[in-house]
N, C-alpha and C positions, 0 to 999 in steps of 0.2 A: 392758187392752191394753198389750202390752210396748212400751217406748220404743225397743227395739232392732229394727233391720231388717237386711237383707242388707248394705247399704252400710256402715252404722255398725258392725256386728259384724265384718265383714271388715277394716275400717280399724283397729279396736281390736286385733284378733288380730295383724295385721301389725305394729302398734306394739309389742305385747307380745313377739312373736318377735324383732324387731330389737333391742329393749332387752336381751334375753338375750344376743344375739350381741355387741352393743357392749360388754357388761361384760367380755368375754374378749379385747378388743383388746390385742395385745401392746404397742402404743405406750403404753398407759395402765398396764398391769399389771406389765410387766417391771422398770421402773426402781425399784420399791419393794422388790425382792428381790435386788439385786446385792450381791456381797461387795466387800471392799476390793480394789483392783487388786494383783496379785502383784509381788514383787521382780523376778522373771525374766520369761519370756515368757508371753503370754496367747494360748492357742490355742483357737479357737472351732470346735466341731463340732456337728452336729445333724441331725435327721431328723424329718420330719412335715409335715403340710399347713400348719402355722403357722410352720415353722422359718425361712423366708425373712423373714417379717414380724418375727419375733423377732430375727433377725440385724440387720435395719435398725434396730429399736428399741434394740438394744445399742450399735450404732455411734453413734446419736444421744445415748445416755446417757453414753457414754465417748468424747467427741471427742478427748481427749488421750492415750488409752491405745493403745499399739501392739498392734493386734489383727491376727491372721491366722487362716486356717482355711477350712473348707468345710462347707456344709450342703446337704442335699438336700430338695427339696419336690416336690409333684405338678406335672405339666405344667399351665401356666397360672396357677400360684400364686407365681411368682417376683416379686420387687420389686427396685428398684435398690439396690445396696450399693457401698461404696467400698473396703472392706478385707477383707471376708469373701466368698469365692466362693460362688455359688449354682449348684447343679446341679438340673435338673429330671428326673424319672423317672416311671415308670408306677405307677398305683394303680387298683384293688386288687391286680392281678397284676403282679409285678415284671418288669422288662425289663433289657437290657444296661446301661442307664444306672444302674439300681439297684445292679448289681454294681460298676460303675465308681465310684459314689459311696462304697460301703462300702470299697473298696480305697483310695480317696483319704483317707477319714476315718481309717482305721487307720494309714496312712502319716503323717498329720498329727500323731499323738500318739506317734510313735516317738522315742526318744532324749531324752525330757524329763527334767528334774531336779526335785528336791524344791522348788526355788525357783519353778518354773513352775506355771501354773494352766491347767487345761482347763475351759472353760465349755461344757457340753453343753445344747443347746437342743432339747428333746424334746417332740413333740406327737403326737397321733393320726395314724395313717397311716404312721408310721415303719417299721413292720414290713415293709411291701412296698417302701418307697422305699429302704431300706438293706439290701442282701442280700449276705451273704458265706457261701456254702454250706459246710457242714462238709466236712472232708477226705474225698475219695472221692465227693463229689456235684458235679453240674453245675448251672448256672443253670436249665437245662431241668427238672432234677429239682425244684428249689425252686418253679418256676412250676407244675409238676404238683401239688405239695403244696398250694400256695395255692388252686388251682382246686378240688381235692378238699375242702379245709376249707370254702371258701365255699359249696359246694353241699351240705354234710353236715348242716347244722343245729347244728353245734357252737357253744357259747358263745364269746365273745371270749376268756375266760380259758383255755378249752380249746385254742383255736387258738394262743394265744400260748405255752402250755406246749410244744406240738409245735414251733413255730417256733424257740423258744430252744434246744432240744436238737438242732436241725439247722443251727446257725449258729456262725460264728466271731466274731460281733460282738454278738449279742443276749444277754440273760440275764446281764448283768454283765461280759461279755467285753471290751467297749470300755473300761470302767474298769480292768480288769486289764491291758490293753495299754498304758494311760497311766501306769502306775506308774513312778517314785515321785511323779509330779506330783499335786498336789491337784486333784480333780475336783469341780466344783460343777454340779449338774444343776438347770436351770430347766425346770419341766414345766407344760404345759397338759394337763389330764386330759380324756380322752374315754371313760374306762372306768368301769363300775359300782363305786362305793365309793372311787374315786380311788386305788387301790393303785398306787404308783409302779413296782412291778415288772411291772405289766401294760401301762403306757403305752408304746406302740411296742415292746412285748416287752422293756422294761427293760434297755437296753444298758449302763446305768451303775449298775444296782441288783442286789444279790444276789438270786438266784432261789430262791424257796421250793419250786418244783415239782421233781419227781424223775422220772428216766427210767422208773420202774415205772408212774407215773401216765400218762406219755405213751403207753406201750405199751397201757395199758388204754383210753385214748381212741381210739387207732387201731383197736383191736379192736371197741369198742362201736359206733363209727360205720361200721365195715366200710370203712375208707378204702382206696381202690385206689392204692397207692403204688409208685413205681418201685423196682426191685430195689436200686439204690444206696442209696436212703433206708432200706429195710428193713435193709440191712447196717449202716448207721450206728446205727440203733436197737438192733440186736442187740449191737453193740459196747458201747453203753451209756455213753459218756463223759458225765460230769456237768458241769453248769454251776457257776459260782462261787456259794458259799453265804455266809451271814453270817460275818464274820470274815476272809474271803478278800480283801475290798476295803473301803476306807473310803468312807462315803457322806455327802454333803452335799446333801440333797434339798430343793428349794424349790418348792412348788406355787404358781404365779402365777395360774392360772385353773382353774375346775372347774365341772362341771354344777351343783352345789349353789349356787354363787355366781351362776351365770347364771339359775337359777330364782328366786332371791331378787330379782334385778334385774327379772325378768319380773313377779314379784308386786308390786314397788314401782310399776311402770308401770300394772299393773291397778288399783291403789288410786287412782292419779291419774285413771283413766278411770271411776271410780265403781263398780268391781267388787270383790267380795269374793274374794280369791285363796285357793285351797286347794292346797297343794303335796302331791301324793300320793307323791312319792319321786323321787330323782335317779338311781336305778339299776334301773329296771324292765327285766326281761328276759323272754324267751319268744317264741313264734312271733308274728310281727306280726299275723296275722289273728286269733289268739286274744286278744292284748292289745287289739286294736281292738274286739272283741265285748264284752270285759269293761268297757272304758272307756265304751262306749255304754250298757251297763247302769247304770253309776254316773251317767252324765249324765241318763238317763231318770228315775232315782230322784230326783236333785236337782231336775229340772224339775217333776216331778209331786208330790213329797212334801216337798221341801226338805231331803232327806237325801242325802249328808252335809253339804251346804251349801245355803242358800237363795239363789236368784237375786235380783238380778243378780250373777253370780259367774263365776269362771273356774277350771277344774280344770287344774292344771299338773303335768307330769311330764317326766322325762328318763330317759336310759339308752340301751340299744341292744338293740332286738329283733332277731329272726332270721327270715330267709326261707329255708325249706328247699325247694330246687328239686327235688331228687330226680333221677330219670333221664329224666323226660318232657320235652317241649318247653316252653320258657318264653318269654314275651314281654318287654316292657320294664317296668322298675319297680324301686323300691328299698324299703327297710324302711318308710319313712314313707308313701309312696303306698299300699302294701299295707295298712298299719295303717288308713289313712283310708278305703280302699275297704271294708274289713270293718266299720269303725265306721258308715259310711253305710248299708250294707246292714242292719245291726242296728237303726239308728235308724229306717229306713223312712220318711224324710222328716218326722220329728217336728218340729212347729213350735217355734220359740224355742231351737234348739240349733245352734250353729255351731262349727267346729273348724279348727285349723291344725296341721300337723306338718311339721317339716323338719330336715334335718341342718344343724347350725350352721356347717359349712364351706361351705355353699352348693351341695353336690352330693349328691343322694340316690342312692347306688349309683354308676352310671356314666353317668347321664343328665345333662342340662343344667339340671335344676330342683333347688331345695333340697328341695322337697316339694310340698304342695298344700293347698287349703282345701276345706271341706265346708260347704254350705248346705242348707237343707231341700229345695231343688229340684235338687240335684246329680245324683241318680240319674235324675230325669226328663230332664234335659238330656243325660245320657249316652245314654239310650234314644232321644231325638229325633235324636241324631247317629248312630244305627245301632249303638251299642255295647251289648252285654249285660253289665252290671256284674258279675253273679254268675259268668258264664263268664270274665270278665276276671280275677276273683280266683282262680279255679281254675287258670288258665293263667299266673298271675303277670304279667299285662299291665296293671297298675294305672296306669303312666305313660301309656299310650295312652288309657285310659279318662278320666283327668283332663284330658289334652290335648284330647280331643274335647269335654269339658264346658267347657273354657276356665278351669279352676280350678287349673292349675299355679301354683306360687309360684317365680318365678325371681329370684334375687338376684345371680347370678354368684359367683365365689370370694370368700369373706369374709376369707380369710387368717388364720383362727383355727379352732379345733375343740374344742368341749366336748360333743360327741355330739349326740343328737337332742333337740329341744325340741318338746313337744306341749302345746297349749292348747285347751280346750273351753269355749266361752262359753255360759252358761245365762242366757237372757234372762228 
C-alpha cells in the first residue's frame, strides 16, 4: 500500500514546483552576476515578465550607483523602484504601451560614450512587451504577426526569427543602438537550450537566423500576414550578426537550474528525482500522452525509475489552435488534460505543471494538478474532458474539477515546470 495519497502528493508537488520558481528569484540571482560600475553613466533598460523585479534587485545591489533608465514588464508584474522607471504593457499580443516602451528604451541608449554602460535586464515575454515595428510597418501589423504566430504551431525559435526581422530593436539592434557604450546583458532564460539570442528575441545579442529562413517559416506555416509585413520580408534587411556588436552575456537563472532546485526539494521529500530534460518541445497534447506513458511504465515496471519518484521536465510546448473555435487554456493545462486522459485514472500517479511566471497563457492560473480522480470530478461537474481537449478548453475543465494552481505573478520566468509523482 502506497504511503502517498492525494493530499500528501499534491502538497509535495506544490513544494517541488515552488522550489523551482524560487530558484529564479531575481533578488537572489542577480547580485552574483553584476559587473563593476562604469566610469560614466549607467543606463538600465530591459524587457520581460521578470524585468521589473530584476530592476528592483539591481537598485538594491547598487544603492550608491547613479542609475537611470526604463524597463517594461507585463501588466500586473510591476514592483516599486526608485531610480529605474517601470512601464507595463500587454502580453502575449503587444499593445500601444509595448510600442511606447520600445521608443523610450531606444531613446535611453542614444548619445552614450565608451565610458558609459548599459545594463540590459532581459527575460521571457520581452518579445511582445517591447515592440518597434520595422520601417514601413505599423503596430497593428506587428499585432497581426503575433496573433498569426501564436495560432500557427510554430516553435518559439521560429517565432523569434520572424519577430527579429520585423523589428528595429530585437535581434541585436538594441545593442547596435547603444554603441559605443558597453552593454552588459543579464538574462533569465525561458527558452529551450538557454540560447541568449532567443530570450525575448535577443535585443542585445547577435542574431544567427537569416531572412531566407524567415521566409521559409512564413511559407511552411502558411502565415496570413499583412501586406506591409510581406513587403518588409521581400526587402530582406538583415539583423546584426557576430562581429557587428560586442556581447557581455550573463545568464542569472535558467530552466536547468530550476529543475535542479526541484530535484533537490524532491530528495528532501523522500522521492527519487529523474530530470527528463529542460527543453522539451512539441504539441502539448502529444507531450502529455508521452509523459503519461513514461509515468505508467515507472509505476508498473519501475522503468525508467522506481517509485516513490518524481519525473521532472521543463521547456515550452505548443498549442496549435488552427482556424476553429477555441476555449480557455494554456500549454500546461492542455498538457495535463492529455496526460490525465492517457492515464485513465491510474492509481498512484499525480502531476503538476505550470508556467513559472504564474500565468499559463492568458488566464489567471499558473497551471493545474492531476490526481487519479481528476477526470471523474470533471465529469461530475458536467464537463467532457475529451471534448475539452479537442476544443482547447482545458482551463475550464480544470476549473470545474477544482484543480487549477493559482500562484499570482511570480515576477520571474524560466519557462514551464512539470512534475509527475509516482507513488
